[in-house]
Backbone as JSON, one array per atom type, in Angstrom:
{
  "sequence": "XXXXXXXXXXXXXXXXXXXXXXXXXXXXXXXXXXXXXXXXXXXXXXXXXXXXXXXXXXXXXXXXXXXXXXXXXXXXXXXXXXXXXXXXXXXXXXXXXXXXXXXXXXXXXXXXXXXXXXXXXXXXXXXXXXXXXXXXXXXXXXXXXXXXXXXXXXXXXXXXXXXXXXXXXXXXX",
  "N": [[-28.57, 76.84, 71.77], [-27.72, 75.83, 74.08], [-29.62, 73.88, 74.77], [-29.14, 71.94, 72.84], [-26.57, 71.18, 73.59], [-27.01, 70.05, 76.11], [-28.69, 67.89, 75.42], [-26.95, 66.44, 73.75], [-24.96, 65.78, 75.6], [-26.38, 64.17, 77.4], [-27.08, 62.0, 75.75], [-24.52, 61.07, 75.05], [-23.54, 60.37, 77.57], [-25.33, 58.37, 78.27], [-24.76, 56.46, 76.28], [-22.12, 55.85, 76.86], [-22.43, 54.71, 79.38], [-23.92, 52.47, 78.72], [-22.16, 51.03, 77.0], [-20.12, 50.68, 78.78], [-21.2, 48.89, 80.55], [-21.14, 46.54, 79.26], [-20.55, 43.17, 77.96], [-19.26, 40.45, 79.97], [-15.94, 40.16, 80.47], [-14.49, 38.41, 81.81], [-12.58, 37.54, 84.76], [-10.24, 39.88, 86.11], [-6.75, 39.78, 85.37], [-4.89, 38.77, 87.94], [-2.3, 38.18, 88.34], [-2.31, 35.51, 88.73], [-1.45, 32.47, 87.34], [-2.75, 30.13, 86.97], [-5.24, 27.78, 85.77], [-8.54, 28.67, 84.61], [-11.43, 28.61, 86.7], [-13.48, 25.86, 86.43], [-16.12, 25.96, 87.05], [-16.9, 28.54, 86.81], [-18.77, 31.49, 85.88], [-18.02, 32.24, 83.4], [-17.31, 30.06, 81.93], [-18.06, 28.21, 79.13], [-21.08, 26.41, 78.74], [-21.68, 22.99, 78.09], [-23.67, 21.72, 75.48], [-25.59, 19.22, 75.76], [-27.88, 18.39, 74.6], [-27.94, 18.99, 71.9], [-29.56, 19.65, 69.02], [-28.69, 19.38, 66.4], [-26.39, 17.97, 66.44], [-24.3, 15.28, 65.45], [-24.92, 12.04, 66.28], [-24.08, 8.76, 67.34], [-25.99, 5.94, 67.7], [-26.04, 4.15, 70.72], [-25.41, 0.77, 71.01], [-27.78, -1.58, 72.33], [-27.42, -3.06, 75.55], [-26.52, -6.44, 75.93], [-28.64, -8.63, 77.39], [-29.33, -11.25, 77.41], [-28.66, -14.17, 75.43], [-30.76, -14.97, 73.87], [-31.87, -17.76, 74.19], [-34.12, -19.29, 73.49], [-35.2, -18.21, 71.12], [-33.06, -17.93, 69.33], [-32.27, -20.43, 67.98], [-34.48, -20.7, 66.26], [-34.37, -18.38, 64.68], [-31.84, -18.67, 63.49], [-32.25, -20.94, 61.9], [-34.13, -19.86, 60.18], [-32.56, -17.9, 58.87], [-30.78, -19.58, 57.51], [-32.58, -20.8, 55.75], [-33.36, -18.59, 54.21], [-30.93, -17.85, 53.03], [-30.51, -20.08, 51.41], [-32.62, -19.71, 49.76], [-34.95, -21.14, 50.08], [-38.06, -21.46, 49.59], [-40.49, -22.82, 50.69], [-39.49, -23.46, 53.25], [-38.88, -20.93, 54.31], [-41.41, -19.84, 54.59], [-42.39, -21.3, 56.75], [-41.51, -19.99, 58.98], [-42.98, -17.76, 59.55], [-45.93, -16.22, 60.93], [-49.37, -17.05, 60.18], [-51.04, -14.8, 59.68], [-49.12, -12.88, 59.14], [-47.88, -13.88, 56.84], [-50.08, -13.68, 55.07], [-50.35, -10.9, 54.97], [-47.84, -10.23, 53.87], [-48.08, -11.5, 51.35], [-50.11, -10.02, 50.18], [-48.88, -7.49, 49.95], [-46.72, -8.24, 48.34], [-48.05, -8.9, 45.98], [-49.1, -6.41, 45.25], [-46.72, -5.07, 44.76], [-45.66, -6.54, 42.75], [-43.9, -8.7, 43.29], [-42.51, -11.85, 43.16], [-41.56, -13.94, 44.8], [-41.12, -14.99, 48.2], [-38.54, -15.0, 49.16], [-37.33, -13.06, 47.57], [-38.76, -10.92, 48.47], [-37.88, -10.54, 51.13], [-35.22, -9.94, 50.8], [-34.05, -7.4, 51.11], [-33.4, -7.15, 53.74], [-30.92, -8.16, 53.99], [-30.02, -10.75, 54.84], [-27.83, -13.07, 56.19], [-25.83, -15.98, 56.93], [-23.7, -15.3, 58.46], [-24.17, -12.85, 59.82], [-26.51, -13.16, 61.8], [-28.41, -13.06, 64.26], [-29.99, -13.13, 67.49], [-30.9, -11.35, 70.37], [-31.51, -10.52, 73.82], [-34.06, -11.68, 74.52], [-37.47, -11.7, 75.5], [-40.03, -13.29, 77.07], [-43.49, -13.81, 77.22], [-45.85, -15.84, 77.99], [-47.45, -16.95, 75.16], [-46.14, -15.28, 73.49], [-43.2, -13.55, 72.37], [-40.38, -11.36, 72.39], [-37.55, -10.38, 70.6], [-34.32, -8.96, 69.92], [-33.32, -8.65, 66.75], [-30.58, -9.05, 64.61], [-29.08, -8.12, 61.53], [-27.16, -7.84, 58.47], [-28.18, -5.54, 57.26], [-29.31, -4.3, 59.45], [-27.42, -3.63, 61.74], [-27.45, -2.74, 64.41], [-29.7, -3.88, 65.27], [-33.22, -4.73, 65.63], [-36.4, -4.87, 67.22], [-38.33, -7.81, 67.14], [-41.43, -9.39, 67.01], [-42.25, -12.53, 68.15], [-44.43, -15.26, 67.83], [-46.1, -17.95, 69.31], [-47.27, -20.47, 67.38], [-49.26, -23.13, 66.55], [-47.63, -24.65, 68.21], [-45.02, -23.91, 67.53], [-42.44, -21.41, 67.47], [-42.89, -18.46, 65.72], [-42.22, -15.76, 63.45], [-43.6, -12.47, 63.48], [-45.1, -9.69, 61.82], [-46.21, -7.74, 63.31], [-46.24, -4.82, 65.38], [-44.0, -4.91, 67.97], [-44.06, -3.32, 70.25], [-46.67, -2.7, 70.63], [-47.99, -5.09, 70.66], [-47.0, -6.83, 72.52]],
  "CA": [[-27.42, 75.99, 71.74], [-27.68, 75.21, 75.38], [-30.46, 72.69, 74.74], [-28.41, 70.94, 72.07], [-25.44, 70.75, 74.4], [-27.53, 69.18, 77.17], [-29.15, 66.66, 74.77], [-25.76, 65.7, 73.33], [-24.29, 65.29, 76.8], [-27.18, 63.07, 77.93], [-26.94, 60.87, 74.83], [-23.15, 60.56, 75.19], [-23.42, 59.73, 78.88], [-26.09, 57.12, 78.19], [-24.02, 55.52, 75.44], [-20.94, 55.42, 77.61], [-22.84, 53.8, 80.45], [-24.32, 51.21, 78.09], [-20.97, 50.32, 76.57], [-19.36, 50.36, 79.98], [-21.84, 47.75, 81.21], [-21.19, 45.48, 78.25], [-20.34, 41.77, 78.34], [-18.3, 40.1, 80.99], [-14.74, 39.69, 79.81], [-13.8, 37.5, 82.71], [-11.91, 38.18, 85.88], [-8.99, 40.56, 85.8], [-5.57, 38.99, 85.64], [-4.29, 39.25, 89.17], [-1.0, 37.55, 88.46], [-2.5, 34.07, 88.82], [-1.23, 31.82, 86.05], [-3.49, 28.87, 86.98], [-6.35, 27.72, 84.82], [-9.79, 29.25, 85.07], [-12.31, 27.73, 87.44], [-14.41, 25.21, 85.5], [-17.5, 26.26, 87.44], [-17.15, 29.98, 86.76], [-19.85, 31.92, 84.99], [-17.46, 32.48, 82.07], [-17.05, 28.81, 81.25], [-19.22, 27.83, 78.3], [-21.76, 25.19, 79.13], [-21.84, 22.08, 76.96], [-25.07, 21.51, 75.13], [-25.71, 17.8, 75.5], [-29.11, 18.13, 73.84], [-27.8, 19.71, 70.65], [-30.46, 19.03, 68.06], [-28.06, 19.13, 65.12], [-25.17, 17.21, 66.63], [-24.32, 13.93, 64.93], [-24.71, 11.07, 67.35], [-24.16, 7.37, 66.97], [-26.75, 5.26, 68.74], [-25.33, 3.16, 71.5], [-26.12, -0.5, 70.94], [-28.34, -2.06, 73.58], [-26.66, -4.06, 76.28], [-27.05, -7.79, 75.77], [-29.03, -9.19, 78.67], [-29.27, -12.71, 77.22], [-28.39, -14.55, 74.04], [-32.01, -15.49, 73.3], [-31.74, -19.21, 74.05], [-35.31, -19.89, 72.87], [-35.46, -17.68, 69.77], [-31.89, -18.02, 68.45], [-32.33, -21.55, 67.02], [-35.53, -20.43, 65.27], [-33.89, -17.37, 63.73], [-30.71, -19.25, 62.74], [-32.84, -21.81, 60.87], [-34.75, -18.95, 59.21], [-31.48, -17.33, 58.07], [-30.3, -20.64, 56.61], [-33.59, -20.97, 54.69], [-33.3, -17.41, 53.34], [-29.69, -17.94, 52.25], [-30.73, -21.12, 50.4], [-33.8, -19.32, 48.99], [-35.88, -22.26, 50.22], [-39.36, -20.81, 49.76], [-41.35, -23.48, 51.67], [-38.89, -23.35, 54.58], [-39.03, -19.54, 54.76], [-42.82, -19.67, 54.99], [-42.62, -21.95, 58.05], [-41.04, -19.15, 60.08], [-43.87, -16.61, 59.71], [-47.3, -16.51, 61.33], [-50.32, -17.07, 59.06], [-51.48, -13.44, 59.34], [-47.97, -12.17, 58.55], [-47.77, -14.36, 55.45], [-51.18, -13.09, 54.3], [-50.0, -9.49, 54.75], [-46.73, -10.21, 52.92], [-48.56, -11.86, 50.02], [-50.86, -8.86, 49.66], [-47.88, -6.49, 49.57], [-45.95, -8.77, 47.21], [-48.9, -8.8, 44.8], [-49.15, -4.99, 44.89], [-45.4, -4.64, 44.27], [-45.28, -7.48, 41.7], [-42.77, -9.52, 43.74], [-43.01, -13.22, 42.97], [-41.16, -14.92, 45.82], [-40.88, -14.48, 49.54], [-37.09, -14.76, 49.3], [-37.08, -11.74, 46.97], [-39.42, -9.92, 49.32], [-37.09, -10.3, 52.35], [-33.8, -9.76, 50.47], [-33.55, -6.09, 51.55], [-32.9, -7.28, 55.12], [-29.54, -8.63, 53.86], [-29.87, -11.86, 55.8], [-26.74, -14.0, 55.9], [-25.55, -16.85, 58.07], [-22.65, -14.67, 59.26], [-24.82, -11.88, 60.71], [-27.84, -13.73, 62.01], [-28.46, -13.3, 65.7], [-31.07, -12.58, 68.3], [-30.49, -11.12, 71.75], [-32.46, -9.87, 74.73], [-35.42, -12.2, 74.39], [-38.41, -11.56, 76.61], [-41.15, -14.19, 76.76], [-44.71, -13.72, 78.03], [-46.83, -16.81, 77.49], [-47.33, -17.38, 73.76], [-45.48, -14.22, 72.71], [-41.82, -13.25, 72.76], [-39.73, -10.31, 71.62], [-36.1, -10.48, 70.58], [-33.65, -7.98, 69.06], [-32.75, -9.36, 65.62], [-29.53, -8.3, 63.9], [-28.69, -8.59, 60.2], [-26.24, -6.87, 57.84], [-28.91, -4.29, 57.03], [-29.66, -3.71, 60.75], [-26.37, -4.08, 62.65], [-27.82, -2.45, 65.8], [-30.85, -4.72, 65.55], [-34.57, -4.19, 65.81], [-37.23, -5.83, 67.93], [-39.27, -8.61, 66.35], [-42.4, -10.15, 67.8], [-42.41, -13.94, 67.83], [-45.69, -15.77, 68.37], [-46.19, -19.41, 69.25], [-48.39, -20.85, 66.53], [-49.21, -24.59, 66.37], [-46.52, -25.2, 68.99], [-43.72, -23.44, 67.06], [-42.22, -19.97, 67.48], [-42.88, -17.88, 64.37], [-42.07, -14.31, 63.43], [-44.78, -11.69, 63.11], [-44.77, -8.32, 61.41], [-46.89, -6.81, 64.2], [-45.38, -3.96, 66.18], [-43.8, -5.55, 69.27], [-44.37, -2.4, 71.34], [-48.13, -2.66, 70.8], [-48.54, -6.44, 70.69], [-46.34, -7.67, 73.52]],
  "C": [[-27.27, 75.25, 73.06], [-28.47, 73.91, 75.4], [-29.78, 71.56, 73.94], [-27.25, 70.37, 72.87], [-25.9, 69.78, 75.48], [-27.98, 67.84, 76.56], [-27.96, 65.81, 74.34], [-25.05, 65.07, 74.53], [-25.06, 64.09, 77.38], [-27.04, 61.82, 77.05], [-25.56, 60.24, 74.97], [-22.99, 59.81, 76.51], [-24.17, 58.4, 78.89], [-25.35, 56.06, 77.4], [-22.8, 54.99, 76.18], [-21.33, 54.44, 78.71], [-23.3, 52.45, 79.88], [-23.11, 50.39, 77.65], [-20.12, 49.9, 77.76], [-19.93, 49.16, 80.71], [-21.95, 46.57, 80.28], [-20.9, 44.12, 78.83], [-19.26, 41.6, 79.37], [-17.09, 39.51, 80.3], [-13.93, 38.8, 80.73], [-13.1, 38.26, 83.81], [-10.61, 38.82, 85.43], [-7.82, 39.66, 86.14], [-4.89, 39.56, 86.87], [-2.94, 38.6, 89.41], [-1.1, 36.04, 88.59], [-2.27, 33.47, 87.45], [-1.95, 30.48, 85.97], [-4.63, 28.91, 85.97], [-7.6, 28.29, 85.44], [-10.61, 28.19, 85.79], [-13.35, 27.16, 86.49], [-15.86, 25.53, 85.84], [-17.81, 27.74, 87.34], [-18.23, 30.31, 85.74], [-19.34, 32.12, 83.57], [-17.19, 31.2, 81.3], [-18.26, 28.42, 80.43], [-19.79, 26.5, 78.77], [-21.87, 24.29, 77.9], [-23.33, 21.86, 76.72], [-25.24, 20.05, 74.76], [-26.96, 17.46, 74.7], [-29.09, 18.89, 72.53], [-28.58, 18.97, 69.57], [-29.79, 18.7, 66.73], [-26.76, 18.34, 65.24], [-25.35, 15.79, 66.07], [-24.03, 12.98, 66.08], [-24.83, 9.66, 66.78], [-24.92, 6.65, 68.06], [-25.9, 4.21, 69.43], [-26.1, 1.84, 71.41], [-26.63, -0.91, 72.32], [-27.4, -3.06, 74.24], [-27.32, -5.42, 76.08], [-27.36, -8.34, 77.17], [-29.11, -10.71, 78.61], [-29.07, -12.98, 75.73], [-29.57, -15.26, 73.4], [-31.97, -17.01, 73.11], [-32.94, -19.88, 73.39], [-35.45, -19.49, 71.42], [-34.29, -17.83, 68.81], [-31.96, -19.21, 67.5], [-33.37, -21.34, 65.92], [-35.0, -19.46, 64.23], [-32.71, -17.88, 62.9], [-31.24, -20.15, 61.61], [-33.5, -20.96, 59.78], [-33.66, -18.36, 58.29], [-30.95, -18.35, 57.06], [-31.28, -20.84, 55.45], [-33.55, -19.8, 53.71], [-32.06, -17.47, 52.45], [-29.84, -18.97, 51.13], [-31.86, -20.77, 49.44], [-34.82, -20.46, 48.94], [-37.25, -21.7, 50.61], [-40.28, -21.51, 50.78], [-40.8, -23.37, 53.1], [-39.04, -21.93, 55.14], [-40.44, -19.32, 55.28], [-43.11, -20.27, 56.37], [-42.28, -21.03, 59.23], [-41.89, -17.9, 60.3], [-45.27, -17.07, 60.14], [-48.21, -16.42, 60.1], [-50.75, -15.65, 58.68], [-50.35, -12.62, 58.73], [-47.79, -12.59, 57.1], [-48.86, -13.76, 54.56], [-50.88, -11.63, 53.99], [-48.86, -9.37, 53.74], [-47.21, -10.5, 51.5], [-49.35, -10.73, 49.37], [-49.88, -7.79, 49.16], [-47.09, -6.95, 48.35], [-46.75, -8.65, 45.91], [-48.94, -7.35, 44.31], [-47.84, -4.52, 44.26], [-44.84, -5.56, 43.19], [-43.98, -8.24, 42.04], [-43.26, -10.96, 43.78], [-42.63, -14.2, 44.07], [-40.9, -14.23, 47.16], [-39.4, -14.2, 49.76], [-36.69, -13.44, 48.66], [-37.65, -10.63, 47.84], [-38.57, -9.58, 50.55], [-35.62, -10.0, 52.06], [-33.22, -8.43, 50.94], [-33.04, -6.12, 52.99], [-31.46, -7.76, 55.16], [-29.24, -9.72, 54.89], [-28.78, -12.8, 55.3], [-26.6, -14.93, 57.1], [-24.51, -16.22, 59.0], [-23.22, -13.66, 60.26], [-26.27, -12.3, 60.83], [-27.94, -14.03, 63.49], [-29.65, -12.62, 66.34], [-30.51, -12.41, 69.71], [-31.65, -10.54, 72.53], [-33.9, -10.37, 74.56], [-36.2, -11.98, 75.69], [-39.64, -12.38, 76.22], [-42.27, -13.96, 77.76], [-45.73, -14.67, 77.41], [-46.53, -17.26, 76.07], [-46.67, -16.32, 72.87], [-44.08, -13.98, 73.26], [-41.31, -12.12, 71.87], [-38.23, -10.52, 71.73], [-35.54, -9.44, 69.64], [-32.87, -8.76, 68.0], [-31.72, -8.47, 64.93], [-29.22, -8.97, 62.57], [-27.67, -7.59, 59.65], [-26.92, -5.52, 57.65], [-29.23, -3.56, 58.33], [-28.64, -4.16, 61.79], [-26.66, -3.78, 64.13], [-29.06, -3.23, 66.22], [-32.15, -3.96, 65.64], [-35.41, -5.28, 66.45], [-38.21, -6.51, 66.99], [-40.16, -9.37, 67.33], [-42.45, -11.58, 67.26], [-43.68, -14.42, 68.52], [-45.66, -17.29, 68.25], [-47.46, -19.78, 68.5], [-48.24, -22.34, 66.21], [-47.99, -25.2, 67.06], [-45.14, -24.72, 68.59], [-43.64, -21.92, 67.17], [-42.1, -19.49, 66.05], [-42.78, -16.37, 64.48], [-43.36, -13.65, 62.94], [-44.31, -10.31, 62.67], [-45.55, -7.29, 62.24], [-45.88, -6.03, 65.02], [-45.23, -4.55, 67.58], [-44.15, -4.62, 70.45], [-45.86, -2.36, 71.62], [-48.7, -4.06, 71.03], [-47.95, -7.33, 71.77], [-46.75, -7.26, 74.91]]
}
């Protein structure tokens, strides 16, 4: 019985010491009614990199109103709104048109105006900002109803006119 008593006492003492060293419940109330120190170890840290938090992307700052590309894109929007097929074609590079026609054939789409309708292009939301020009290439952030925060589009000078390309601006500029 002596051995059982010693084993029980050791287990009880170990458990008490483990529970006694449990979590930190904060500093004892010493009569201070002020708020807790924001830098104390007991203050939860905010997790700014929360992988599941819902965040709204911050729109890019406008560095310029795209003085070179805006007239081109405004004319393009007007052509799309009118569904003026020949005019729409004037605003794309030759290789982009060839790529579009291949895709249109595969998807059985008959007109370029039908092909671009998912961009929800209107005259009301038709703008370019933050143009950057390097020689015969330029990039501008295009905004439409479908893309209110905008997306970068590569413009290429072809036969003296700025035209839109479907090439990735991050790789082609």
